[in-house]
C-alpha positions as CSV (number, residue, x, y, z in Angstrom):
1,M,17.1,-39.4,39.2
2,N,14.6,-36.4,40.5
3,I,15.3,-33.4,38.9
4,P,13.3,-30.5,40.1
5,F,12.7,-27.4,37.0
6,S,14.1,-24.4,39.4
7,P,14.6,-25.3,42.9
8,P,16.0,-22.2,45.1
9,D,20.1,-22.1,45.6
10,I,20.3,-21.3,49.4
11,S,23.5,-22.1,50.8
12,E,24.7,-21.6,54.6
13,A,25.6,-18.4,54.0
14,E,22.0,-16.9,52.8
15,I,20.7,-19.2,56.1
16,N,23.4,-17.2,58.3
17,E,23.1,-14.1,57.0
18,V,18.9,-14.2,57.6
19,I,19.7,-15.4,61.1
20,A,21.8,-12.6,61.6
21,A,18.4,-10.3,60.5
22,L,16.3,-12.2,63.0
23,K,18.5,-11.6,66.0
24,S,19.5,-8.3,65.1
25,G,15.8,-7.3,65.7
26,W,15.4,-5.7,62.7
27,I,13.1,-7.4,60.4
28,T,11.3,-5.3,57.9
29,T,12.7,-2.5,55.7
30,G,15.6,-1.3,57.3
31,P,19.7,-1.5,56.7
32,R,19.9,-4.5,55.1
33,T,17.5,-3.2,52.0
34,K,19.1,-0.3,52.0
35,E,22.6,-2.1,51.6
36,L,21.3,-4.2,48.9
37,E,19.6,-1.3,47.1
38,R,23.2,0.2,47.4
39,K,24.8,-3.0,46.0
40,V,22.1,-3.6,42.9
41,A,22.8,0.2,41.9
42,E,26.1,-0.5,41.5
43,Y,26.2,-3.6,40.2
44,C,23.6,-1.9,37.1
45,Q,25.9,1.2,36.8
46,T,22.7,3.6,37.9
47,E,22.9,5.9,40.8
48,R,20.1,4.7,42.6
49,A,17.9,1.5,43.1
50,V,14.9,1.0,45.3
51,C,13.9,-2.7,46.2
52,L,10.3,-4.0,46.7
53,N,8.2,-7.0,47.6
54,S,8.2,-8.1,43.3
55,Q,9.2,-7.7,40.1
56,T,5.2,-6.5,39.4
57,A,5.3,-4.0,42.0
58,C,8.5,-2.5,40.7
59,A,7.0,-2.2,37.3
60,E,3.8,-1.0,38.4
61,M,5.2,1.6,40.3
62,A,7.2,3.0,37.2
63,L,4.1,3.1,35.6
64,R,3.2,5.3,38.4
65,L,5.9,7.4,38.7
66,L,5.2,8.4,34.9
67,G,1.5,9.1,35.3
68,V,0.7,6.2,33.2
69,T,-3.2,6.0,33.5
70,Q,-6.6,5.6,32.4
71,G,-6.8,6.6,28.6
72,D,-3.3,5.6,27.9
73,E,-1.6,2.9,26.0
74,V,1.4,0.4,26.7
75,I,3.3,-1.4,24.2
76,V,3.7,-5.1,25.4
77,P,4.8,-8.4,23.9
78,A,2.1,-11.0,23.3
79,Y,4.6,-13.7,24.7
80,T,5.7,-13.1,28.1
81,Y,4.3,-13.4,31.7
82,T,1.0,-12.2,32.9
83,A,3.3,-9.6,34.9
84,T,4.4,-7.9,32.1
85,A,0.8,-6.8,30.8
86,S,-1.0,-7.3,34.2
87,V,0.5,-4.1,35.6
88,V,-0.6,-1.7,33.0
89,C,-3.8,-3.1,33.5
90,H,-3.3,-2.3,37.4
91,V,-2.9,1.4,36.7
92,G,-6.2,1.7,34.5
93,A,-4.1,2.0,31.1
94,T,-4.8,0.0,28.2
95,P,-2.1,-3.0,27.2
96,V,-1.2,-3.2,23.3
97,L,0.1,-6.8,22.5
98,V,2.6,-7.1,19.7
99,D,3.4,-10.5,18.2
100,C,6.6,-12.0,18.1
101,Q,9.4,-11.7,15.4
102,P,9.1,-14.9,13.1
103,N,12.3,-16.3,14.3
104,S,12.7,-15.2,17.5
105,F,10.8,-14.6,20.9
106,E,11.5,-11.1,20.8
107,M,8.7,-8.6,20.1
108,D,8.7,-7.7,16.3
109,Y,9.7,-4.1,16.6
110,D,8.6,-3.1,13.1
111,A,5.2,-3.9,14.3
112,A,5.1,-2.0,17.9
113,S,6.4,1.2,15.6
114,R,3.6,1.0,13.7
115,L,1.0,1.0,17.2
116,I,2.8,4.1,18.6
117,N,0.2,7.1,18.5
118,S,-0.3,9.9,20.8
119,K,-1.8,7.3,23.4
120,T,1.2,5.6,23.9
121,K,3.2,6.3,26.9
122,A,5.3,3.2,27.2
123,I,6.9,0.4,25.8
124,L,7.4,-2.8,28.0
125,P,10.2,-5.0,26.4
126,V,10.7,-8.5,27.9
127,D,14.5,-9.8,28.5
128,L,13.3,-13.5,28.1
129,A,15.2,-16.1,29.4
130,G,18.1,-13.4,30.6
131,I,18.6,-11.9,26.6
132,P,18.9,-8.4,26.6
133,C,16.5,-6.9,24.0
134,D,17.7,-4.8,21.1
135,Y,17.4,-1.5,22.8
136,E,19.1,0.4,20.1
137,K,16.4,-0.6,18.1
138,I,13.9,0.3,21.1
139,F,15.5,3.5,21.3
140,E,15.5,4.5,17.5
141,I,12.0,3.3,17.1
142,V,10.4,5.7,20.4
143,N,12.7,8.7,19.4
144,A,11.6,8.4,15.9
145,K,8.0,8.8,17.3
146,K,8.8,11.8,19.5
147,D,6.4,14.3,18.0
148,L,3.7,11.7,19.0
149,F,4.2,12.5,22.4
150,S,3.0,14.8,25.1
151,S,2.2,14.2,28.9
152,D,1.4,16.0,32.1
153,N,3.6,14.1,33.8
154,K,6.8,15.5,35.1
155,I,9.4,12.7,34.8
156,A,6.8,11.8,31.8
157,K,7.5,15.4,30.2
158,A,11.2,15.3,30.8
159,I,11.9,12.1,28.7
160,G,9.7,13.7,26.1
161,R,8.8,10.3,24.9
162,V,7.5,7.1,25.0
163,A,9.2,5.9,27.8
164,V,11.1,2.6,27.6
165,L,10.0,0.3,31.0
166,A,12.3,-3.2,30.3
167,D,10.6,-6.4,32.2
168,T,14.3,-7.2,33.6
169,A,12.3,-10.4,35.6
170,H,15.1,-13.0,33.9
171,S,18.0,-10.8,33.3
172,F,19.7,-9.6,36.3
173,G,23.9,-10.0,35.7
174,A,22.8,-9.8,31.9
175,T,25.8,-7.1,29.4
176,K,24.6,-5.9,26.2
177,N,28.0,-4.1,24.8
178,G,29.9,-3.7,27.8
179,K,26.9,-2.5,29.9
180,P,24.8,-4.5,32.2
181,A,20.8,-4.8,32.5
182,G,19.6,-2.0,34.1
183,C,21.2,0.5,32.5
184,L,19.9,-0.1,29.3
185,A,16.2,0.8,29.5
186,D,14.9,4.4,31.1
187,F,13.7,2.0,34.0
188,S,14.5,-1.6,34.3
189,S,12.2,-4.1,36.8
190,F,14.3,-7.2,38.3
191,S,12.6,-10.6,39.9
192,F,14.5,-12.1,42.8
193,H,11.5,-14.4,43.2
194,A,12.2,-18.2,44.2
195,V,12.8,-19.5,40.7
196,K,15.2,-16.6,39.5
197,N,18.9,-17.2,39.2
198,F,19.1,-14.2,42.6
199,T,16.9,-14.5,44.8
200,T,15.3,-13.3,48.0
201,A,12.4,-15.8,48.2
202,E,9.9,-13.0,46.9
203,G,11.2,-9.7,45.8
204,G,12.7,-7.2,43.1
205,A,14.5,-4.0,42.5
206,L,14.0,-0.6,40.2
207,T,17.0,0.8,38.7
208,W,16.3,3.8,36.2
209,N,19.1,6.0,33.8
210,N,19.6,9.5,34.5
211,I,16.7,11.9,33.2
212,N,18.0,15.5,32.5
213,G,16.1,18.0,35.3
214,I,15.1,15.3,37.3
215,N,16.6,14.7,40.9
216,N,17.4,10.9,41.3
217,D,17.0,11.1,45.4
218,D,13.3,12.9,44.4
219,I,12.2,9.8,42.0
220,Y,13.8,7.6,45.3
221,K,11.8,9.3,47.6
222,Q,8.7,8.5,45.5
223,L,9.2,5.5,45.0
224,Q,9.0,5.5,48.7
225,L,6.0,6.9,49.3
226,L,4.5,5.1,46.6
227,S,5.5,1.8,48.3
228,L,4.6,2.5,51.6
229,H,1.2,3.8,52.2
230,G,2.1,7.9,51.1
231,Q,3.8,7.7,54.5
232,S,6.7,10.5,55.0
233,K,9.2,8.6,56.9
234,D,10.1,4.6,56.8
235,A,9.9,3.1,60.0
236,L,13.7,3.2,60.2
237,E,13.7,6.9,59.8
238,K,10.5,7.0,62.6
239,A,12.8,4.6,64.8
240,Q,15.3,7.3,65.4
241,I,14.9,9.3,68.7
242,G,12.2,12.1,68.7
243,A,11.4,11.2,64.9
244,W,7.9,9.4,65.5
245,E,5.6,12.0,63.6
246,Y,4.8,11.6,60.1
247,D,2.6,12.0,57.5
248,I,0.2,10.5,54.5
249,V,0.7,12.4,51.6
250,G,-1.4,10.6,49.2
251,P,-3.3,7.3,49.8
252,Y,-0.9,4.8,47.9
253,Y,0.4,1.6,48.3
254,K,2.5,-1.4,50.8
255,C,5.4,-3.6,48.6
256,N,8.5,-2.4,50.4
257,M,11.1,-5.5,50.4
258,T,11.9,-6.8,54.1
259,D,15.3,-6.8,55.7
260,I,15.0,-10.9,55.9
261,A,14.4,-10.7,52.3
262,A,17.1,-7.9,51.8
263,A,19.6,-10.7,53.7
264,M,19.5,-13.2,51.2
265,G,20.1,-11.2,48.5
266,L,23.2,-9.5,50.1
267,A,24.4,-13.4,50.9
268,Q,23.7,-14.1,47.4
269,F,25.5,-11.3,45.8
270,N,29.2,-12.4,47.1
271,R,28.2,-15.9,45.1
272,Y,26.5,-14.6,42.1
273,S,29.3,-14.6,39.8
274,G,30.5,-18.1,40.4
275,M,26.7,-18.9,39.8
276,L,26.4,-17.1,36.6
277,A,29.6,-18.8,35.4
278,R,27.8,-22.0,35.8
279,R,24.8,-21.5,34.1
280,K,26.7,-20.4,31.2
281,E,29.1,-23.8,31.8
282,I,25.6,-25.6,31.6
283,I,24.0,-23.8,28.8
284,E,27.0,-24.6,26.7
285,R,26.8,-28.3,27.5
286,F,23.0,-28.5,26.7
287,D,24.1,-26.6,23.2
288,A,26.9,-29.1,22.2
289,A,24.4,-31.9,22.7
290,F,21.3,-30.3,21.1
291,R,22.0,-28.1,18.8
292,P,23.3,-31.2,16.3
293,L,20.1,-33.2,16.5
294,G,17.8,-30.0,15.1
295,V,16.6,-28.6,18.6
296,E,16.7,-25.1,17.9
297,T,18.2,-23.0,21.1
298,L,18.4,-19.9,22.4
299,P,21.8,-17.8,21.4
300,H,22.7,-16.9,25.1
301,Y,26.3,-15.5,24.4
302,T,27.6,-13.7,21.5
303,A,29.8,-10.7,20.6
304,D,27.4,-8.5,21.6
305,Y,25.6,-9.7,24.8
306,S,25.7,-12.0,27.1
307,S,22.7,-13.4,29.0
308,S,22.4,-13.9,32.5
309,G,21.4,-17.7,31.6
310,H,18.0,-18.0,33.6
311,L,16.0,-20.2,31.0
312,Y,16.9,-23.2,28.9
313,L,14.5,-22.7,26.2
314,T,14.3,-25.0,23.3
315,R,12.5,-25.5,20.4
316,V,11.6,-28.8,18.8
317,P,10.9,-28.5,14.8
318,G,7.7,-30.1,13.5
319,I,6.1,-31.5,16.5
320,T,2.3,-30.2,17.6
321,P,1.4,-29.2,21.2
322,E,0.1,-32.6,21.9
323,Q,3.5,-34.3,20.9
324,R,5.2,-31.1,23.0
325,N,3.1,-32.5,26.4
326,N,4.0,-36.0,25.7
327,I,7.5,-34.9,25.2
328,I,7.6,-33.5,28.8
329,I,5.0,-36.2,30.5
330,K,7.8,-38.7,29.2
331,M,10.8,-36.5,30.8
332,A,8.9,-36.2,33.8
333,E,8.5,-40.2,34.1
334,L,12.7,-40.2,33.9
335,G,12.3,-38.0,36.8
336,V,13.4,-34.8,34.9
337,S,10.9,-32.0,35.3
338,C,10.3,-29.3,32.6
339,N,8.2,-26.5,31.6
340,V,7.0,-24.5,28.7
341,H,7.5,-20.3,28.9
342,Y,5.4,-19.3,27.8
343,K,1.8,-19.7,27.0
344,P,1.2,-16.1,24.8
345,L,-1.1,-13.6,26.7
346,P,-3.6,-13.9,24.0
347,M,-4.4,-17.6,24.8
348,L,-5.4,-16.9,28.8
349,T,-8.8,-15.8,30.0
350,A,-7.8,-12.6,31.4
351,Y,-6.7,-11.1,27.9
352,K,-8.9,-13.2,26.1
353,N,-11.9,-11.3,28.2
354,L,-9.6,-7.8,26.9
355,G,-10.3,-8.6,23.8
356,F,-7.2,-10.6,22.3
357,D,-7.5,-13.4,20.1
358,I,-4.5,-15.7,19.6
359,N,-5.1,-16.1,15.9
360,N,-3.9,-12.2,15.5
361,Y,-0.4,-13.1,17.0
362,P,0.7,-16.3,14.8
363,N,4.1,-16.0,15.8
364,A,3.7,-16.2,19.1
365,Y,1.3,-19.1,18.6
366,A,4.2,-20.8,16.7
367,H,6.8,-20.6,19.0
368,F,4.8,-21.8,21.8
369,A,3.4,-25.0,20.0
370,N,7.0,-26.6,19.8
371,E,8.8,-25.4,23.0
372,I,10.3,-26.9,25.8
373,S,12.0,-25.5,28.9
374,L,14.8,-27.8,30.2
375,P,15.9,-27.5,33.6
376,L,18.8,-25.0,34.4
377,H,19.7,-23.9,37.8
378,T,23.2,-24.1,40.0
379,C,21.8,-26.8,42.0
380,L,22.2,-29.2,39.0
381,T,25.4,-31.8,39.1
382,D,27.5,-32.6,36.7
383,E,25.6,-35.9,36.7
384,Q,22.6,-34.4,36.4
385,V,23.3,-32.7,33.4
386,D,24.6,-35.6,31.3
387,Y,21.2,-37.5,32.8
388,I,19.5,-34.5,31.5
389,I,20.9,-34.4,28.0
390,E,20.7,-38.6,28.3
391,C,17.0,-38.2,28.9
392,Y,16.5,-35.9,26.3
393,T,18.3,-37.2,23.2
394,K,16.2,-40.5,24.3
395,V,13.0,-39.1,24.2
396,L,13.4,-36.7,21.4
397,K,14.5,-39.4,18.9
398,E,11.2,-40.3,17.8
399,Y,10.3,-37.3,16.8
400,L,13.3,-35.6,15.0
401,I,14.0,-36.2,11.7
């Protein structure tokens, strides 16, 4: 067999919706993007949502909306993909990295609490693999440090504390205590990239909770300005009879979503509940096979939360990074593509150059050293799931005691 790690799940429904968008004559930001925003907001139980061209753009625009800039600090987990931290650099602020907990991929919340000071403007927790973070703990921390917070920005001032800007790139469709990802933090930024559960090829969505004294329509309008050159009207508005004239209110950015991308998302919505159910089914089969072997796997489904089932991370006790790499090679030779999520940020050149040293993040390194991600996607057949289990069990025999 040849099993890819994460192909997009595209059906005739997506193809037909994209064709309809192409034939409509409207292919940039337009009615389909607006409809996808409406559906995302409804799904996430928020009043509004904005669809942009990536999760990265969504997270960056949230920081800009809050006025985060040079001289400010933003707390970020050391164990994440670069997009979580790079947006902090984009706005000129300083990323402050936090190690993992010893027995969890989540950031060490107590360490994060100790790092909050008068320069701290936001904290960016990550729903790794689609599992919601401990937002109750995070809000407890930022509320306890309210007296240290100050800002001249209207929205940040209305929040009145360090803002919680969740990196929900993995967790579209996850829930915690009955509430969906997207309404668990102040702002949440989703990814609809090709490898994600729910895809628009490239794209993302930003949702936010109501903020006392701030009008959601004003937030939406500001995000439209930030994502479309500061132009006072989008193309759809300008297309109305006699409505050609516009203003540029600021020298802003270009990161809007197209209707072609949104068309894919609209079709995915109709299939998504079934896709999430299939991911859960595969995870449960993997857990039943691998946990008895001593392989450590993440708890995706508990009484308190339900994951989106985005990634299947495993840790093989006692192996070295070299042995981990050999296991991945052996799986590839058997036709099963595996991956590693993630190489901690302090191990990467860009973050080394910012002064970060992996020796200061021992838990992140320990989690990385023996981590292997198995294919988990809704294109897998039952036969392929069985084959992955068979291959991984066979390859791990010489490494597990």
